[in-house]
C-alpha positions as CSV (number, residue, x, y, z in Angstrom):
1,M,115.4,110.7,107.3
2,N,112.5,108.4,106.4
3,N,109.7,107.7,108.9
4,I,109.3,104.3,110.5
5,C,106.3,102.4,109.2
6,V,104.1,100.2,111.6
7,I,101.7,97.7,110.1
8,I,98.7,96.3,112.1
9,H,97.0,93.2,110.9
10,G,93.3,92.4,111.2
11,F,90.7,90.8,113.5
12,A,91.3,87.1,114.1
13,G,94.2,87.3,111.7
14,S,98.0,87.3,112.0
15,I,101.1,88.9,110.6
16,E,100.9,86.4,107.7
17,E,98.0,88.3,106.2
18,I,100.2,91.4,105.7
19,K,103.5,89.7,105.2
20,Y,103.4,90.4,101.4
21,L,103.1,94.2,102.0
22,W,105.8,94.1,104.7
23,E,108.3,92.5,102.3
24,F,107.2,94.8,99.4
25,L,108.0,97.9,101.5
26,Q,111.2,96.5,103.0
27,K,112.6,95.8,99.5
28,R,112.0,99.5,98.6
29,G,113.9,100.8,101.6
30,I,111.0,101.5,104.1
31,D,111.8,100.8,107.7
32,V,108.9,98.5,108.6
33,R,107.7,97.1,111.9
34,I,104.8,94.6,112.3
35,V,102.5,94.5,115.3
36,S,101.2,91.0,116.4
37,L,98.0,91.7,118.3
38,A,97.5,90.0,121.6
39,G,95.6,86.7,121.4
40,H,95.9,86.6,117.6
41,G,97.7,84.1,115.4
42,G,96.9,81.1,117.7
43,T,93.8,79.3,118.7
44,K,90.2,80.4,119.1
45,K,90.7,80.1,122.9
46,D,93.7,82.4,122.7
47,L,91.7,85.1,120.9
48,T,88.7,84.7,123.3
49,A,91.0,85.2,126.3
50,S,92.2,88.6,124.9
51,T,90.3,91.9,124.9
52,H,90.2,95.0,122.7
53,T,92.3,96.8,125.3
54,D,94.9,94.1,125.0
55,W,94.9,94.6,121.2
56,I,95.4,98.4,121.6
57,K,98.2,97.8,124.2
58,S,100.0,95.6,121.7
59,V,100.2,98.5,119.3
60,D,100.9,101.1,122.0
61,E,104.0,99.2,123.1
62,V,105.5,99.4,119.7
63,I,104.5,102.9,118.7
64,S,105.5,104.4,122.1
65,E,108.9,102.8,121.9
66,L,109.6,104.4,118.5
67,A,109.2,108.0,119.8
68,P,110.5,110.5,119.0
69,N,110.9,109.0,115.6
70,K,108.0,109.9,113.2
71,V,105.7,106.9,112.6
72,D,103.4,106.1,109.8
73,I,100.7,103.6,110.6
74,I,99.2,101.1,108.1
75,G,96.1,99.4,109.3
76,F,94.7,96.4,107.5
77,S,91.0,95.7,108.3
78,M,90.5,96.1,112.0
79,G,94.1,97.3,112.2
80,G,92.8,100.5,110.6
81,L,90.3,100.9,113.4
82,I,93.0,100.4,116.0
83,S,95.3,102.9,114.2
84,V,92.7,105.7,114.9
85,Q,93.4,105.3,118.6
86,F,96.9,106.7,118.0
87,A,96.3,109.4,115.4
88,A,96.6,112.2,117.9
89,M,100.1,111.1,119.2
90,T,102.6,113.9,118.3
91,H,105.1,111.5,116.6
92,V,102.4,109.7,114.5
93,N,102.3,111.1,111.0
94,K,100.5,109.4,108.1
95,L,97.7,106.8,108.3
96,V,96.7,104.2,105.8
97,F,93.4,102.3,106.0
98,I,93.1,99.1,103.9
99,N,89.7,97.4,103.7
100,T,88.8,98.9,107.1
101,P,85.3,97.9,108.2
102,I,82.6,100.3,109.2
103,Y,79.8,98.2,107.6
104,F,80.8,94.6,107.4
105,W,79.7,91.4,105.6
106,N,79.2,92.2,101.9
107,I,76.2,90.0,101.4
108,K,76.1,90.5,97.6
109,V,79.6,89.1,97.2
110,I,79.1,86.3,99.7
111,V,75.9,85.1,98.0
112,A,77.6,85.2,94.6
113,D,80.5,83.2,96.1
114,I,78.3,80.5,97.5
115,I,76.2,80.2,94.4
116,G,79.3,80.1,92.2
117,S,80.9,77.5,94.5
118,I,77.9,75.2,94.3
119,F,77.5,75.6,90.5
120,R,81.2,74.8,90.0
121,R,81.3,72.1,92.7
122,Q,84.3,73.8,94.2
123,F,83.7,74.5,97.9
124,E,86.8,76.3,99.0
125,R,85.0,79.6,99.5
126,I,82.2,78.0,101.4
127,A,84.8,76.4,103.7
128,Y,86.4,79.8,104.1
129,Y,83.2,81.4,105.3
130,K,82.6,78.5,107.6
131,R,86.0,79.0,109.2
132,S,85.4,82.7,109.5
133,V,82.2,82.2,111.5
134,L,83.2,79.2,113.6
135,G,86.7,80.5,114.3
136,V,85.6,83.5,116.4
137,S,83.7,83.4,119.7
138,I,80.8,85.7,120.6
139,K,83.0,87.4,123.2
140,S,85.7,88.2,120.6
141,S,83.1,89.6,118.3
142,I,81.8,91.9,121.0
143,E,85.4,93.1,121.6
144,F,85.6,93.9,117.9
145,L,82.4,95.9,118.1
146,R,83.9,97.9,121.0
147,I,86.8,98.9,118.8
148,L,84.5,99.8,116.0
149,S,82.3,101.9,118.2
150,S,85.3,103.8,119.8
151,S,87.0,104.4,116.5
152,K,83.9,105.7,114.7
153,R,83.7,108.5,117.3
154,R,87.4,109.4,116.7
155,F,87.6,109.6,112.9
156,V,86.3,113.2,112.9
157,Y,89.2,114.4,114.9
158,I,91.9,113.0,112.6
159,R,94.1,115.6,111.0
160,N,96.8,113.3,109.8
161,P,97.4,112.9,106.0
162,S,95.5,109.7,105.3
163,L,95.1,107.2,102.5
164,I,92.0,105.0,102.3
165,L,92.0,101.9,100.1
166,Q,89.1,99.6,99.5
167,C,88.5,96.6,97.2
168,K,85.0,96.4,95.7
169,G,85.2,92.6,95.7
170,D,85.8,92.6,99.5
171,E,83.5,89.9,101.0
172,S,83.9,91.1,104.6
173,V,83.6,94.9,104.2
174,W,81.0,97.0,102.4
175,P,82.7,99.4,100.0
176,D,80.7,102.3,101.6
177,S,82.9,101.9,104.6
178,A,85.7,103.7,102.8
179,E,83.4,106.6,101.9
180,Y,82.3,106.9,105.5
181,I,85.9,107.2,106.7
182,K,86.7,109.7,104.0
183,R,83.7,111.8,104.9
184,K,84.6,111.8,108.6
185,I,88.3,112.7,108.1
186,G,87.7,115.2,105.4
187,V,90.2,117.0,103.2
188,S,93.3,115.4,104.8
189,A,92.2,112.0,103.4
190,S,92.3,110.6,99.9
191,L,90.3,107.6,98.8
192,R,90.9,104.9,96.2
193,Y,88.7,102.0,95.2
194,Y,89.9,98.9,93.3
195,S,87.4,97.3,91.0
196,G,88.0,93.8,92.3
197,G,90.1,92.2,95.0
198,R,89.2,90.3,98.1
199,H,89.4,91.3,101.8
200,Q,92.7,89.5,102.1
201,V,94.1,91.7,99.4
202,F,97.7,90.6,100.0
203,S,97.0,86.9,99.5
204,D,96.8,84.8,96.4
205,T,93.1,85.4,96.2
206,S,93.8,89.0,95.0
207,I,97.0,88.4,93.1
208,E,95.9,90.8,90.3
209,Y,95.5,93.7,92.7
210,R,97.9,93.3,95.5
211,D,100.9,94.9,93.8
212,S,98.9,97.9,92.8
213,V,97.8,98.3,96.4
214,C,101.3,97.9,97.7
215,E,102.6,100.4,95.1
216,D,99.9,103.0,96.1
217,I,100.9,102.6,99.7
218,Y,104.6,103.0,98.9
219,K,104.0,106.2,96.9
220,F,101.9,107.7,99.7
221,L,104.5,106.9,102.3
222,R,107.3,108.4,100.2
223,W,105.6,111.4,98.7
224,G,102.1,111.7,100.0
C-alpha cells in the first residue's frame, strides 16, 4: 500500500503555489493531501492575525488524522521548515524539502533581476519584489523567524529518508541553505541542485525546471 503524501505550501503563499506538483503526483497515482496554513491565501491582515503555532496546528490536524497510515511530507519553502516539526512522529516516513530557507534573500539574483528589468524596461520582477516586501507585516516576519529558529535546532535529530531540492536561480533562498540542511541531517538525506529555476519553481517562471523537480520527487516517493 502506498503512503499518503502531504504537501505544505510556503510563507505568505497559498495552495496555488504547489498546485502543479499536487496535480502531477495525483496523475501518477499518489494519494496527495494539501495543507492550507492558517492565515494564508487571504489578505495581509489575515496573515498578521495568525501565528507560527497556528501554522503548525494546521499541519498537525491533517497529519494526526492520517495516523496510522504512513505519511510522506513535502515542504515547499517555509513548508519544509514546518515539516521538521513532525519528523519524529512514528507514522511520518519520508521528507522532501523544496527551496527551503535557512539563509534568505539571494541578493545576487535580486540585483541582476532589478538591473535587467530596468535595462529591458520590463518591470514585472520589480513589482514582484515590491509585493513580496509590502505584502507581509513585521509581526508575520517575526513569526517566520520563530519557525526558522525552532526548525534549525531540530534538523540534527531527523532520521527520516529525506530529499533536498534547491534551485540556484532562487531569488528568495541562498543555495547554501540546502547544503546546511544536508549537513545537519547527514547520511539519510540526498541533495540535488538545479542550475536555474526560481523560488516559485512550480509556476510559469520556472517552466523549464518544474517537471524535472516533480519527477525527482515522484521517484523519491515511489522508490527512494
